[in-house]
VOGU-3710 file (C-alpha; in Angstrom, 3 decimals, decimal comma):
1> mtpttgqrli> 13,293/2,687/13,756  16,419/3,952/15,540  19,287/2,353/13,583  21,470/1,898/16,628  18,877/0,087/18,851  19,564/-3,410/17,637  23,384/-3,036/17,688  23,216/-1,411/21,144  21,322/-4,471/22,435  23,761/-6,873/20,820
11> drfhvemggw> 26,797/-5,077/22,330  25,192/-4,852/25,748  24,210/-8,480/25,597  27,835/-9,460/25,089  28,887/-7,479/28,142  26,150/-8,703/30,456  25,578/-12,245/29,386  29,123/-13,293/28,638  28,545/-14,225/24,992  26,833/-13,081/21,858
21> ptwlvrapgr> 23,134/-13,290/21,142  21,976/-15,566/18,338  18,725/-13,728/17,516  17,500/-10,191/17,341  13,703/-9,801/17,556  11,874/-6,725/16,451  8,098/-6,045/16,931  6,799/-2,680/15,771  4,228/-0,435/17,322  1,333/0,727/15,248
31> vnligehtdy> -0,673/3,838/14,477  -4,286/3,507/13,469  -5,186/5,701/10,556  -8,934/5,210/11,132  -11,271/2,674/12,736  -11,195/3,398/16,463  -13,034/1,312/19,019  -14,392/-0,857/16,178  -12,157/-3,909/16,655  -13,926/-5,292/19,729
41> ndgfvlpmai> -17,209/-4,672/17,863  -16,104/-7,144/15,184  -15,663/-4,233/12,754  -12,999/-2,806/10,509  -9,743/-1,027/11,336  -6,974/0,498/9,203  -3,649/0,496/11,142  -0,069/0,547/9,918  3,004/-0,742/11,682  5,580/1,972/12,296
51> eqatwialrp> 9,371/2,016/12,448  9,472/2,419/16,257  9,546/-1,044/17,876  10,302/-3,277/20,794  13,567/-5,123/20,464  15,002/-8,204/22,101  18,515/-9,593/21,749  18,463/-13,220/22,913  20,195/-16,574/23,115  18,640/-19,986/23,885
61> ddsphltlhs> 19,348/-21,223/27,434  19,821/-24,876/28,326  18,235/-24,270/31,707  14,419/-24,226/32,028  14,311/-20,580/32,800  13,538/-17,254/31,224  16,084/-14,556/32,085  15,301/-11,084/30,905  16,774/-7,686/31,545  14,656/-4,647/30,655
71> ldfdqrwrap> 17,019/-1,801/29,859  14,204/0,759/29,931  13,313/-0,026/33,556  16,807/-1,220/34,507  15,330/-4,381/35,944  16,565/-8,012/35,748  14,009/-10,795/36,037  14,340/-14,543/36,076  11,468/-17,093/36,221  11,203/-20,898/35,885
81> ldqlalaspk> 9,312/-21,884/32,783  7,072/-24,285/34,638  6,067/-21,469/36,973  5,232/-19,258/33,968  3,254/-22,050/32,230  1,194/-23,205/35,166  0,351/-19,934/36,896  -3,242/-18,695/36,964  -4,152/-15,291/35,594  -4,974/-12,839/38,313
91> psgsapswne> -5,493/-9,374/36,777  -5,086/-6,724/39,413  -6,823/-3,908/37,559  -3,909/-1,641/38,335  -1,106/-0,614/35,991  0,862/-3,803/35,345  4,657/-4,036/35,450  6,480/-4,852/32,249  7,148/-8,435/33,314  3,454/-9,100/33,702
101> yvrgvawalh> 3,049/-8,896/29,941  5,866/-11,379/29,639  4,196/-13,740/32,085  0,918/-13,390/30,257  2,339/-14,321/26,882  4,220/-17,346/28,284  1,055/-18,504/30,040  -1,078/-18,033/26,906  1,433/-19,829/24,706  1,458/-22,811/27,054
111> aegyplrgwr> -2,332/-22,795/27,273  -2,551/-22,951/23,522  -0,210/-25,995/23,379  3,062/-24,288/22,364  6,316/-25,446/23,863  8,262/-23,070/26,145  12,072/-23,236/25,863  14,513/-21,328/28,105  16,266/-18,205/26,829  18,179/-15,203/28,034
121> gllsgelpmg> 17,525/-11,767/26,624  17,893/-8,009/26,730  14,800/-5,932/26,104  14,382/-2,348/24,991  11,576/-0,373/23,485  11,357/2,778/21,302  7,630/3,345/21,940  6,417/5,821/24,485  4,096/4,040/26,929  0,503/5,123/27,135
131> aglsssasle> 0,681/7,175/23,987  -1,726/5,103/21,894  1,005/3,535/19,746  0,498/0,036/21,158  3,615/-0,353/23,263  1,989/-3,252/25,221  1,043/-5,234/22,088  4,458/-4,598/20,615  6,049/-6,062/23,772  3,677/-9,042/23,736
141> iaiacafavv> 4,387/-9,799/20,097  8,133/-9,468/20,654  7,981/-11,937/23,521  5,840/-14,334/21,476  8,314/-14,083/18,613  11,226/-14,785/20,911  9,609/-17,877/22,395  8,730/-19,041/18,852  12,188/-18,707/17,421  13,848/-20,441/20,412
151> agvpwapirm> 11,408/-23,357/20,163  11,658/-23,624/16,358  8,025/-22,770/15,945  7,129/-21,223/12,552  5,912/-17,626/12,816  2,155/-17,460/12,342  1,143/-13,795/12,644  -2,633/-14,207/13,135  -2,224/-17,018/15,648  0,387/-15,173/17,610
161> aqiaqraenq> -1,769/-12,052/17,611  -4,629/-14,050/19,108  -2,282/-15,350/21,795  -1,098/-11,874/22,599  -4,689/-10,721/22,785  -5,512/-13,531/25,192  -2,612/-12,509/27,417  -3,846/-8,905/27,392  -7,460/-9,857/28,106  -7,084/-12,628/30,586
171> wvgvnsgimd> -3,759/-11,974/32,270  -3,294/-8,186/32,194  -7,077/-7,547/32,460  -7,648/-5,200/29,544  -10,498/-6,154/27,200  -8,591/-4,980/24,118  -9,368/-6,154/20,649  -7,244/-7,905/18,045  -6,056/-4,842/16,063  -2,938/-3,919/18,071
181> plasasgrag> -1,207/-7,289/18,191  -2,255/-8,177/14,604  -0,841/-4,926/13,178  2,428/-5,491/15,004  2,664/-9,160/13,872  1,446/-8,650/10,294  2,616/-5,135/9,215  3,622/-4,687/5,635  6,166/-2,063/4,488  4,602/0,773/2,517
191> hallidcrsl> 1,083/-0,292/3,357  -1,669/0,060/5,946  -3,779/-2,963/6,728  -7,521/-3,062/6,341  -8,421/-5,720/8,968  -11,806/-7,313/9,257  -11,759/-8,010/12,992  -14,395/-10,772/12,696  -12,915/-12,876/9,903  -9,359/-11,588/10,444
201> divavplppa> -9,058/-11,109/6,689  -6,280/-8,577/5,919  -5,975/-6,443/2,816  -2,869/-4,283/2,388  -3,547/-0,846/1,008  -0,909/1,746/0,073  -0,720/5,324/1,403  -1,811/7,936/-1,198  1,174/9,024/-3,294  3,384/11,775/-1,930
211> ttvvvmdttt> 1,916/11,653/1,557  3,350/10,955/4,962  1,735/9,987/8,277  2,778/12,106/11,173  2,331/10,747/14,728  1,652/13,720/17,088  2,388/12,850/20,718  0,614/15,347/22,996  2,841/14,133/25,909  -0,300/13,567/27,931
221> rrglvdsayn> -0,894/10,005/29,180  -3,730/7,759/30,177  -3,795/4,536/32,167  -5,693/2,146/29,955  -6,567/-0,414/32,591  -8,020/2,344/34,865  -9,662/4,339/32,073  -13,163/4,198/30,723  -12,111/1,697/28,016  -13,850/-1,318/29,637
231> arraqcadaa> -16,972/0,828/30,245  -17,174/1,821/26,558  -16,856/-1,858/25,615  -19,702/-2,781/27,911  -21,819/0,085/26,429  -21,201/-1,270/22,930  -22,242/-4,768/23,959  -25,460/-3,298/25,455  -26,103/-1,431/22,254  -25,652/-4,550/20,181
241> arfgvaalre> -28,034/-6,467/22,402  -30,652/-3,739/21,941  -30,312/-4,134/18,200  -30,566/-7,943/18,533  -27,127/-8,615/16,941  -23,912/-10,229/18,163  -21,862/-7,154/17,492  -22,480/-3,560/16,226  -20,597/-4,460/13,021  -23,887/-6,006/11,886
251> vsvarfeaea> -25,827/-2,754/12,111  -25,880/-0,608/8,938  -25,904/3,147/8,959  -29,511/3,099/7,550  -30,708/0,669/10,200  -29,054/2,703/12,946  -30,706/5,915/11,752  -34,099/4,202/11,568  -33,934/2,668/15,080  -31,736/5,141/16,951
261> prlapttrrr> -34,640/7,104/18,518  -35,577/4,173/20,726  -32,091/4,020/22,337  -31,080/5,834/25,462  -28,947/8,959/24,677  -25,573/7,535/25,790  -26,215/4,143/24,083  -27,277/5,974/20,926  -24,036/8,031/20,846  -21,805/5,047/21,441
271> arhvvtenar> -23,536/2,994/18,728  -23,579/5,852/16,246  -19,769/6,197/16,522  -19,121/2,507/15,974  -21,629/2,093/13,088  -20,462/5,214/11,177  -16,764/4,529/11,973  -17,015/1,157/10,343  -18,429/2,764/7,210  -15,695/5,463/7,304
281> tvaaseamrr> -12,975/2,870/7,614  -14,061/0,903/4,563  -14,465/4,124/2,605  -11,001/5,176/3,712  -9,381/2,006/2,333  -11,149/2,590/-0,967  -9,873/6,176/-1,060  -6,331/4,855/-0,444  -6,564/2,377/-3,291  -7,547/5,279/-5,555
291> geavalgrlm> -4,721/7,354/-4,168  -7,158/10,086/-2,951  -5,464/11,894/-0,083  -8,187/14,562/0,169  -10,935/12,006/0,623  -8,888/10,027/3,214  -8,199/13,255/5,127  -11,836/14,230/5,206  -12,823/10,815/6,683  -10,093/11,170/9,356
301> neshrslrdd> -11,547/14,574/10,303  -15,012/13,075/10,598  -13,611/10,203/12,685  -12,199/12,657/15,207  -15,485/14,486/15,577  -17,267/11,228/16,219  -14,729/10,070/18,781  -14,886/13,473/20,512  -18,656/13,977/20,547  -20,259/10,512/20,330
311> fevssealdr> -17,785/8,126/21,921  -16,359/10,814/24,276  -12,825/9,451/24,446  -10,865/12,514/23,352  -9,249/15,074/25,649  -8,492/18,785/25,624  -4,919/18,096/24,580  -5,903/15,792/21,755  -8,526/18,241/20,517  -5,986/21,032/20,521
321> mvalaqadsa> -3,387/19,031/18,627  -5,928/17,890/16,052  -7,295/21,388/15,488  -3,840/22,814/15,016  -2,962/20,082/12,524  -6,178/20,425/10,583  -5,632/24,169/10,275  -2,172/23,773/8,689  -1,964/24,019/4,902  0,095/20,839/4,531
331> cygarmtgag> -2,509/18,661/6,329  -5,187/16,601/4,567  -6,734/15,384/7,796  -6,102/14,528/11,435  -7,645/12,652/14,331  -6,882/11,180/17,712  -5,566/7,631/17,562  -5,597/4,859/20,085  -7,931/4,293/23,034  -8,099/8,016/23,830
341> fggcavalva> -8,076/10,198/26,900  -4,529/11,280/26,078  -1,607/10,129/24,024  -1,269/10,659/20,339  -3,021/12,029/17,318  -2,333/11,211/13,679  -2,232/13,393/10,615  -1,963/12,748/6,920  0,268/15,422/5,341  1,968/16,263/2,083
351> qasasafcar> 5,309/14,484/2,056  7,268/17,425/0,754  6,047/19,603/3,663  6,201/17,038/6,486  9,222/18,587/8,291  7,824/22,143/8,102  4,405/20,857/9,266  5,955/19,203/12,313  7,857/22,341/13,252  4,868/24,633/12,839
361> vaaryqaatg> 2,379/22,478/14,667  4,790/21,665/17,492  5,511/25,309/18,098  1,796/26,259/18,097  0,927/23,457/20,444  3,655/24,449/22,840  2,572/28,055/22,744  -1,001/27,112/23,426  -0,406/24,491/26,169  3,043/24,992/27,610
371> qtpqlipcqp> 3,827/21,404/26,786  6,536/20,191/24,454  5,042/17,649/22,013  6,809/15,127/19,801  5,844/14,979/16,100  7,223/12,086/14,188  6,881/11,494/10,451  6,291/7,792/9,764  6,096/5,416/6,905  4,453/1,970/7,122
381> aqgaqaiala> 6,905/-0,642/8,359  7,291/-4,417/8,241  5,759/-6,507/10,972  7,472/-8,607/13,618  10,616/-10,511/12,624  13,404/-12,584/14,176  16,822/-11,834/12,590  19,457/-14,599/12,918  22,802/-13,197/13,918  26,151/-14,489/12,668
391> p> 27,959/-16,624/15,229
//
């Protein structure tokens, strides 16, 4: 978290809106330690909320409008609430503008029976877009939190995560799973979250002692809507149908190995990743409970190989970053994180050596690729919150 972000928004609000905001909303991004492309297969994921977040300074408005200024895009936007509530989703399939995520959340809230009240706000984010740190879910959860606090609706993390997912799926047009909004809404300081994406049961598990998570931004980007994400999801559904189950989460490693030969090669690879990744994710949470950094790191390394070779969602830049991290003496394990095709990798490193690790790996990556990466040590952060401001 940048300490000045909230105060910067408060001060700017006073200048632009002619008064002081009454609430400051924060919704964090997330990094997934392990459990990639398992969420929409009803499986297990192990994300943690991070300090970097989307922020909104806001004040209720007596008029039936939402007025929002995005500082990052330097765009002002105003819309009648009835227009937001009653619009029909028309996903374009192209990269959506920032206010389409806002429209989608307002529409989904209304569709689920929540009241919409007018408010004025300033919006700013600390998360790089398209990097695999869930900037879109962070924005959606921040908007949901703002609407909730203005309407006096108690914050219900799981319910609001489902609403954000509905906005992403039906309005934006990305068939994403529940992990991203749920991690942003439900994060717990000092802990990652083992999430069962079928039951939505959440178990908080601590990082191994004396370790730090390093987010490694390759500075390459992918457009999620236009990527192969939706194709991978369809391939997983096809694999599940061939096993005669509702989702690949129901297929054990033993059953997969016994029946894999009858699957087409591509279907076999996709299913093998999901089935083994679910097993790795549960094993990773158990290693964390025991404080075993070496075991967790080994599972992260195995996850990257599976994502690269079986699910085929890595990239040259991600593979390079992961290999450089894994070769460093301070690193327990590393893998790509997020949907793939660019963006970020994640490493588990010795806390005492985190700064030196970042410097070494960044220099080696730049020398190898000519690109300047960003390596950011992170600790698990608290989930979304609305902070009441003194009048």
